[in-house]
C-alpha positions as CSV (number, residue, x, y, z in Angstrom):
1,M,7.8,14.7,-7.3
2,S,8.0,14.6,-3.6
3,H,6.2,12.1,-1.2
4,V,2.5,12.4,-1.0
5,V,1.3,14.4,1.8
6,P,-1.8,15.0,3.2
7,R,-3.7,17.5,0.7
8,T,-7.4,19.5,1.1
9,S,-10.1,18.6,3.9
10,Q,-12.4,18.3,0.2
11,E,-10.7,16.1,-0.9
12,K,-10.2,13.9,2.3
13,Q,-13.6,14.0,2.9
14,N,-14.0,11.1,0.0
15,L,-11.5,8.6,1.5
16,I,-13.2,5.6,2.8
17,S,-12.1,2.7,5.1
18,Y,-10.6,-0.3,4.1
19,N,-8.6,-1.5,7.5
20,V,-11.0,0.2,10.3
21,R,-9.5,-0.4,13.9
22,P,-12.1,-2.5,16.1
23,V,-13.1,-0.4,19.1
24,A,-15.4,-1.1,22.2
25,T,-16.1,2.8,22.7
26,E,-16.8,6.3,21.5
27,G,-13.9,8.6,21.9
28,S,-12.9,12.2,21.1
29,I,-10.2,13.8,19.4
30,T,-8.8,16.1,22.1
31,D,-5.3,18.4,22.3
32,E,-4.1,16.1,25.2
33,G,-4.7,13.2,23.1
34,I,-2.8,14.9,20.0
35,T,-0.2,15.9,22.1
36,R,0.8,12.7,23.3
37,L,0.2,10.9,19.9
38,R,2.4,13.2,18.5
39,A,5.1,12.7,21.6
40,R,5.4,9.0,20.1
41,I,6.9,10.3,16.6
42,G,10.1,8.2,15.8
43,I,9.7,5.9,18.7
44,P,10.4,2.5,17.0
45,E,8.4,-0.6,18.2
46,P,8.1,-4.0,17.1
47,H,5.4,-4.9,14.4
48,P,2.1,-6.9,15.3
49,V,2.8,-10.1,13.6
50,P,6.3,-12.0,12.1
51,P,7.2,-11.3,8.4
52,H,5.5,-13.7,6.2
53,Y,8.5,-14.1,4.1
54,A,11.9,-14.3,6.4
55,A,14.2,-14.8,3.6
56,P,12.1,-14.9,0.3
57,G,13.7,-16.2,-2.4
58,I,12.5,-17.0,-6.2
59,D,9.6,-18.8,-5.5
60,A,8.0,-16.3,-2.9
61,F,8.9,-13.6,-5.7
62,R,6.8,-15.3,-8.3
63,H,4.0,-15.7,-5.8
64,V,3.4,-12.3,-4.8
65,A,3.5,-11.1,-8.5
66,E,1.2,-13.5,-9.3
67,A,-1.1,-12.4,-6.3
68,Y,-1.5,-9.0,-8.3
69,G,-1.0,-10.3,-11.9
70,D,2.0,-9.8,-12.6
71,D,3.9,-12.2,-15.1
72,N,7.3,-10.5,-15.9
73,P,10.0,-12.9,-15.7
74,L,12.4,-10.7,-14.3
75,W,10.7,-11.3,-10.8
76,W,11.2,-15.5,-11.1
77,D,14.0,-16.6,-14.1
78,D,16.7,-16.7,-13.4
79,T,17.9,-17.0,-17.4
80,Y,15.8,-14.4,-18.5
81,A,17.2,-11.9,-15.7
82,A,20.4,-12.4,-16.0
83,G,20.3,-10.9,-19.4
84,T,19.2,-7.6,-18.1
85,C,20.9,-4.8,-16.3
86,W,20.7,-6.3,-13.1
87,G,22.1,-9.9,-13.9
88,G,19.6,-11.5,-12.1
89,V,16.3,-12.2,-10.5
90,L,14.8,-8.7,-8.4
91,A,11.9,-9.0,-6.0
92,P,9.1,-7.6,-7.5
93,P,8.8,-3.9,-5.8
94,P,5.4,-4.9,-3.9
95,L,7.3,-8.1,-2.0
96,V,10.0,-5.1,-0.6
97,G,7.9,-4.0,2.3
98,G,4.4,-4.7,1.9
99,D,3.0,-4.8,5.3
100,S,3.5,-7.8,7.0
101,L,5.1,-9.4,4.2
102,I,9.1,-9.3,5.1
103,G,11.6,-7.8,8.0
104,L,12.5,-8.8,11.3
105,D,12.3,-6.5,14.0
106,E,15.5,-4.6,14.7
107,V,13.8,-3.4,18.1
108,I,11.8,-6.5,19.8
109,E,10.4,-4.9,22.3
110,V,9.8,-0.9,23.5
111,P,12.4,0.6,25.9
112,P,11.3,0.7,29.5
113,E,11.6,4.5,29.1
114,H,8.8,4.6,26.8
115,R,6.3,1.9,27.7
116,D,4.1,4.2,29.5
117,L,4.1,7.0,26.6
118,M,3.9,3.8,24.2
119,R,0.8,2.0,26.5
120,G,-2.7,2.1,25.0
121,D,-4.4,4.4,22.3
122,P,-4.1,8.6,23.3
123,L,-7.1,8.8,20.5
124,R,-9.2,5.7,22.1
125,G,-12.4,4.8,20.7
126,V,-12.3,8.0,17.8
127,H,-12.4,6.0,14.4
128,A,-9.7,4.8,12.1
129,F,-9.7,5.2,8.1
130,Y,-6.8,3.7,6.2
131,S,-6.7,6.1,3.8
132,A,-3.6,6.4,1.6
133,S,0.0,4.8,0.8
134,A,2.7,5.7,-0.5
135,R,6.1,3.9,-0.8
136,E,9.7,4.5,-1.4
137,W,12.4,2.0,-3.3
138,W,16.3,2.6,-2.8
139,A,17.8,-0.4,-3.7
140,P,16.7,-3.6,-5.4
141,L,16.3,-6.9,-2.8
142,R,17.7,-10.2,-4.5
143,P,16.7,-13.9,-3.7
144,D,17.1,-15.7,-0.6
145,Q,18.6,-12.3,1.9
146,G,17.2,-12.1,5.4
147,V,15.5,-8.4,5.6
148,T,15.7,-6.1,8.8
149,R,12.4,-4.0,9.5
150,R,11.8,-0.5,12.1
151,N,8.2,0.4,12.4
152,A,7.4,4.2,13.6
153,L,4.5,6.9,13.7
154,V,6.2,9.6,11.8
155,G,3.5,12.3,11.4
156,V,0.4,13.6,13.7
157,L,-1.3,16.2,11.6
158,D,-4.1,18.5,12.9
159,K,-6.8,18.7,10.6
160,S,-10.4,20.2,10.1
161,S,-12.9,17.7,8.0
162,E,-16.0,18.8,6.2
163,F,-16.4,14.7,6.4
164,A,-16.7,14.4,10.3
165,Q,-15.5,18.1,11.6
166,R,-11.8,17.4,13.1
167,A,-9.7,14.9,12.2
168,V,-6.4,13.4,12.6
169,H,-4.0,12.8,9.7
170,E,-1.8,10.0,11.2
171,W,1.6,8.7,9.4
172,T,3.4,5.9,10.2
173,A,6.4,4.3,8.6
174,Q,7.8,1.0,7.9
175,V,11.5,1.2,6.9
176,F,13.9,-1.9,5.9
177,R,17.3,-3.2,5.1
178,Q,18.8,-6.0,3.9
179,A,20.6,-7.8,6.9
180,G,24.2,-6.5,6.3
181,G,23.4,-4.2,3.5
182,P,21.5,-1.4,1.7
183,I,18.4,0.0,2.8
184,L,16.0,-1.1,0.5
185,S,12.7,0.7,1.0
186,A,9.9,2.4,3.0
187,Q,6.0,2.3,3.1
188,Y,3.7,5.1,4.7
189,R,0.4,4.4,5.7
190,L,-2.5,7.5,6.8
191,M,-5.1,6.5,8.9
192,I,-7.8,9.5,9.2
193,R,-8.6,9.2,12.7
194,T,-12.6,10.3,13.0
195,E,-14.9,11.1,15.3
196,R,-17.5,8.6,14.9
197,T,-20.6,10.3,15.9
198,K,-20.1,13.0,13.8
199,A,-18.5,10.8,11.2
200,R,-21.7,9.0,11.0
201,E,-24.1,12.4,11.2
202,R,-22.7,13.2,8.4
203,K,-22.0,10.4,6.1
204,K,-23.8,9.8,2.7
205,Y,-23.4,7.5,0.9
206,D,-24.8,6.6,-2.7
207,A,-26.7,3.6,-4.4
208,I,-24.3,1.5,-5.1
209,E,-25.5,-0.6,-8.7
210,L,-24.7,-4.0,-8.5
211,R,-25.7,-5.3,-11.8
212,A,-24.5,-8.4,-14.3
213,Y,-22.5,-7.8,-16.7
214,E,-23.8,-8.1,-21.0
215,D,-21.4,-10.5,-22.6
216,E,-19.8,-7.6,-25.0
217,E,-18.9,-5.7,-21.6
218,I,-16.9,-9.0,-20.3
219,D,-15.5,-9.6,-23.9
220,A,-14.1,-5.8,-23.9
221,I,-12.4,-6.7,-20.7
222,E,-10.7,-10.0,-22.2
223,A,-10.1,-7.7,-25.6
224,Q,-8.0,-5.7,-23.2
225,Y,-6.3,-8.3,-21.4
226,A,-5.3,-10.1,-24.8
227,S,-3.3,-6.8,-25.8
228,E,-1.6,-5.7,-22.5
229,R,2.4,-6.0,-23.1
230,R,5.3,-5.5,-20.9
231,R,7.8,-3.2,-22.3
232,G,10.3,-5.7,-20.8
233,A,14.1,-5.8,-22.5
234,A,13.1,-3.6,-24.9
235,T,14.7,-0.3,-23.1
236,R,12.8,3.1,-22.5
237,Y,15.2,5.9,-22.6
238,W,14.3,8.8,-20.9
239,E,15.2,11.0,-24.1
240,D,12.0,9.5,-25.7
241,V,9.6,10.2,-22.8
242,A,7.2,13.3,-23.3
243,V,5.0,15.1,-21.4
244,G,1.6,13.9,-21.5
245,D,2.8,10.4,-23.0
246,P,0.2,7.6,-21.6
247,L,0.6,4.8,-19.3
248,G,-1.8,1.9,-19.8
249,P,-4.8,1.3,-20.3
250,M,-4.8,-1.7,-18.0
251,V,-7.6,-3.7,-16.5
252,K,-8.1,-5.1,-13.5
253,G,-11.3,-7.5,-12.8
254,P,-14.3,-8.1,-13.0
255,L,-12.8,-8.7,-9.6
256,T,-13.8,-12.5,-7.6
257,V,-13.5,-13.9,-4.4
258,T,-11.0,-16.6,-6.2
259,D,-9.2,-13.0,-7.2
260,I,-9.2,-12.2,-3.1
261,V,-7.8,-15.6,-2.6
262,C,-4.5,-15.7,-4.6
263,W,-4.0,-12.8,-2.9
264,H,-4.1,-14.0,-0.1
265,V,-1.7,-17.0,-1.4
266,G,0.9,-14.6,-2.0
267,M,0.5,-11.7,0.2
268,G,-0.4,-13.8,3.8
269,M,-3.1,-12.7,5.6
270,G,-2.2,-9.2,6.9
271,L,-1.6,-7.2,9.9
272,Y,-4.1,-9.4,12.3
273,G,-2.0,-12.4,11.7
274,V,-5.3,-14.4,10.2
275,K,-4.8,-18.1,11.0
276,P,-6.6,-21.2,10.9
277,L,-8.2,-23.5,13.7
278,R,-6.3,-23.9,16.7
279,L,-3.9,-20.9,15.4
280,A,-7.1,-19.0,15.1
281,Y,-8.0,-19.9,18.8
282,Q,-5.0,-19.0,20.0
283,N,-5.6,-15.3,18.0
284,R,-8.5,-15.0,19.4
285,T,-7.0,-15.0,23.2
286,R,-4.5,-12.2,21.9
287,I,-7.5,-9.4,19.8
288,P,-10.6,-10.8,20.4
289,R,-12.2,-7.9,19.5
290,F,-11.2,-8.7,15.8
291,F,-13.7,-11.5,16.0
292,H,-17.6,-11.9,15.3
293,R,-19.7,-14.8,15.4
294,D,-21.6,-15.7,12.6
295,D,-24.9,-16.9,11.6
296,L,-24.0,-20.5,13.1
297,N,-23.1,-18.6,16.3
298,V,-19.0,-19.3,15.0
299,P,-16.4,-16.5,15.9
300,D,-14.7,-15.2,12.7
301,V,-12.4,-12.7,11.8
302,M,-13.5,-9.3,10.8
303,Q,-11.9,-9.7,7.7
304,R,-14.4,-12.1,5.9
305,V,-15.6,-9.4,4.8
306,H,-13.8,-9.6,2.1
307,W,-15.2,-13.0,1.2
308,D,-18.7,-12.8,3.1
309,P,-21.2,-10.7,1.9
310,E,-23.7,-11.5,4.7
311,F,-20.6,-10.2,6.6
312,A,-20.0,-7.3,4.5
313,R,-23.5,-6.4,4.7
314,R,-23.2,-6.0,8.6
315,S,-20.2,-3.6,7.6
316,G,-22.5,-1.2,6.0
317,N,-21.4,-2.3,2.3
318,P,-23.5,-3.8,-0.5
319,T,-21.2,-7.1,-1.3
320,T,-17.6,-8.3,-0.3
321,F,-14.7,-6.2,-1.7
322,D,-10.9,-5.5,-1.9
323,Y,-8.2,-4.4,0.3
324,G,-6.4,-1.4,-1.0
325,R,-3.1,-2.6,-1.1
326,M,-4.4,-4.6,-4.1
327,R,-4.7,-1.2,-6.0
328,E,-2.0,-0.1,-4.8
329,T,0.1,-3.4,-6.3
330,W,-2.2,-2.8,-9.5
331,L,-0.8,0.6,-10.0
332,I,2.4,-0.8,-9.2
333,H,2.2,-3.4,-12.2
334,M,1.1,-1.0,-14.7
335,C,4.1,1.4,-14.2
336,T,6.8,-1.7,-14.2
337,D,5.3,-3.1,-17.3
338,W,5.5,0.6,-18.7
339,M,8.8,1.4,-17.7
340,G,10.4,-1.4,-18.8
341,D,13.1,-4.1,-17.3
342,A,15.9,-1.4,-17.3
343,A,14.4,1.5,-15.5
344,W,13.3,1.8,-11.6
345,L,10.1,2.3,-10.1
346,W,11.1,5.4,-7.2
347,K,8.3,6.0,-5.8
348,L,4.6,5.7,-5.5
349,D,1.4,7.1,-3.5
350,C,-2.1,6.8,-4.1
351,E,-5.7,7.2,-1.8
352,F,-8.4,4.8,-1.4
353,R,-11.5,6.9,-2.0
354,L,-13.9,4.1,-2.8
355,F,-14.8,0.5,-2.2
356,N,-13.9,-1.5,-5.5
357,Y,-16.5,-4.4,-4.7
358,V,-16.7,-8.0,-6.0
359,G,-18.2,-7.7,-9.4
360,D,-16.0,-4.4,-10.2
361,T,-13.4,-3.8,-12.9
362,Q,-10.3,-1.2,-11.8
363,W,-9.5,0.2,-15.6
364,L,-5.7,1.7,-14.8
365,S,-4.5,5.0,-16.5
366,G,-1.7,7.5,-16.2
367,S,-0.1,9.9,-18.1
368,V,3.7,11.5,-17.7
369,T,2.9,15.0,-16.2
370,R,7.2,16.1,-15.8
371,R,10.2,14.8,-17.1
372,Y,13.6,16.4,-15.6
373,L,16.9,15.9,-14.2
374,A,15.9,14.6,-10.2
375,E,18.9,14.7,-7.4
376,D,22.6,14.3,-8.7
377,G,21.3,14.5,-12.3
378,R,19.3,11.0,-12.4
379,P,16.8,11.3,-15.7
380,A,13.1,10.8,-14.2
381,V,9.8,11.4,-14.5
382,D,6.8,11.7,-12.8
383,V,3.2,10.2,-13.8
384,E,-0.4,10.9,-12.4
385,L,-2.1,7.1,-12.2
386,A,-5.7,6.6,-11.4
387,A,-8.0,3.5,-11.3
388,T,-11.5,3.9,-12.3
389,N,-14.3,1.4,-11.8
390,Q,-17.0,0.7,-14.5
391,R,-19.3,3.2,-12.8
392,G,-16.9,5.9,-13.8
393,E,-16.2,6.4,-10.6
394,L,-12.5,7.3,-9.6
395,T,-11.8,4.6,-6.8
396,T,-7.4,5.1,-6.4
397,P,-5.8,8.3,-8.0
398,G,-2.1,8.2,-7.5
399,H,0.9,9.4,-8.3
400,A,4.7,7.8,-9.1
401,T,8.6,8.8,-10.0
402,I,10.6,6.4,-12.5
403,L,13.8,6.7,-13.0
404,L,14.6,5.9,-16.7
405,P,18.3,4.9,-18.1
406,S,19.3,7.5,-20.9
407,R,21.4,8.0,-23.5
408,E,23.5,11.0,-22.6
409,H,23.5,10.2,-18.8
410,G,23.9,6.8,-18.9
411,P,22.0,3.5,-17.1
412,V,19.7,3.9,-13.6
413,R,21.4,5.1,-10.6
414,L,20.0,4.2,-7.6
415,P,18.3,7.2,-5.4
416,E,19.8,7.8,-2.0
417,P,17.8,6.9,1.1
418,P,15.9,9.9,2.4
419,G,18.9,12.3,4.3
420,G,21.4,10.3,3.2
421,A,20.1,7.7,5.8
422,R,22.8,4.7,6.8
423,D,20.8,3.0,9.1
424,L,16.9,2.6,9.9
425,Q,16.5,4.9,12.6
426,E,18.1,7.3,10.6
427,A,15.8,6.9,7.9
428,L,12.8,7.2,10.2
429,Q,14.4,10.5,11.9
430,A,14.6,12.0,8.0
431,I,10.9,10.3,7.4
432,S,9.6,12.4,10.2
433,D,11.1,16.0,9.2
434,R,9.4,15.9,6.1
435,Y,6.2,16.3,8.1
436,V,7.2,19.0,10.2
437,G,4.7,22.0,10.1
438,G,2.5,20.0,7.7
């Protein structure tokens, strides 16, 4: 399975915003703006906020795993992990990348020759929907290691859209490396840029049913939690897997504000560097448009839509809702539970098509779609993934590629970074090449 690439406009019209860039004016998509945006491809720039974990240790590994409900001791128990093929604790996959979780910038400022090009937004005022995410992992992260990162725009695709006529698919990449060690991983973010007025003219929302659960429904969810098991130390061999084999089911929910609080404990406060008190004041001076006044005339972050129903209603939603990244980590969890400790999660992508509201329950499922020998004869399987809510709506489709140990071919061999990259800039260039002609 190759890295996810935007598909048809029919699919993309269903994608819903989870992190929307605040803008003061409405803008238009122009050929000039697209040309200027494309000129930025591959130019590294600093990440907006410092990493939540500078050199994450076992406690950080455990906090991140707990944030998405994963109790695998491979991520935090020295004694258990020493008995696996890895010989010690590994960072859970969501940590190795994870937006603002790790990585000190290799490039701490835009070079002088690129400052004019990188200044401002060439599509200023054009709505930005955080619509899809993809991840790749090439090497494990061990405890107490520093990590470096590079960030760059890697793809700008001009698309027609039934949702808002013309759209731009803006792909950014972050690549990560252990300081003085191997290239670890990459993550890709798709922002779909649409003209706000046209989007509003065409946008249609279905009525969202928010109702109390019956006791029997809660009992069924509890029974599912009780039935879930990690593959763990029981090796899943490639030869024993067949097309059509199921992953899951796994349940996540009903979503509560407590779940979102626990998510932030492990994952930090994200791209906008949300902080309390005097640090919040300092943040307001940096990004004032990210703050709105509440009913007491107190300024607070737009991120409050995730825990304050009134703020959520102001944004056009019936109540508070999750982060798309939460469901991405849930799909990762289902994969690692299924594959066992001797396997390697290589790639995962997913789309955020619908909101996951507080009170919603996501039922995760998957199936094997292909079993084959990948690059250099690595035994691999491709799987299709899905998160479906209690209303029967597909909220988060996805795919993954997993490397499995083999009786014939031996233990898992870690994959190579794209293009055989030896450093992060080469990795960014190889990733950019995937989008040429897309």
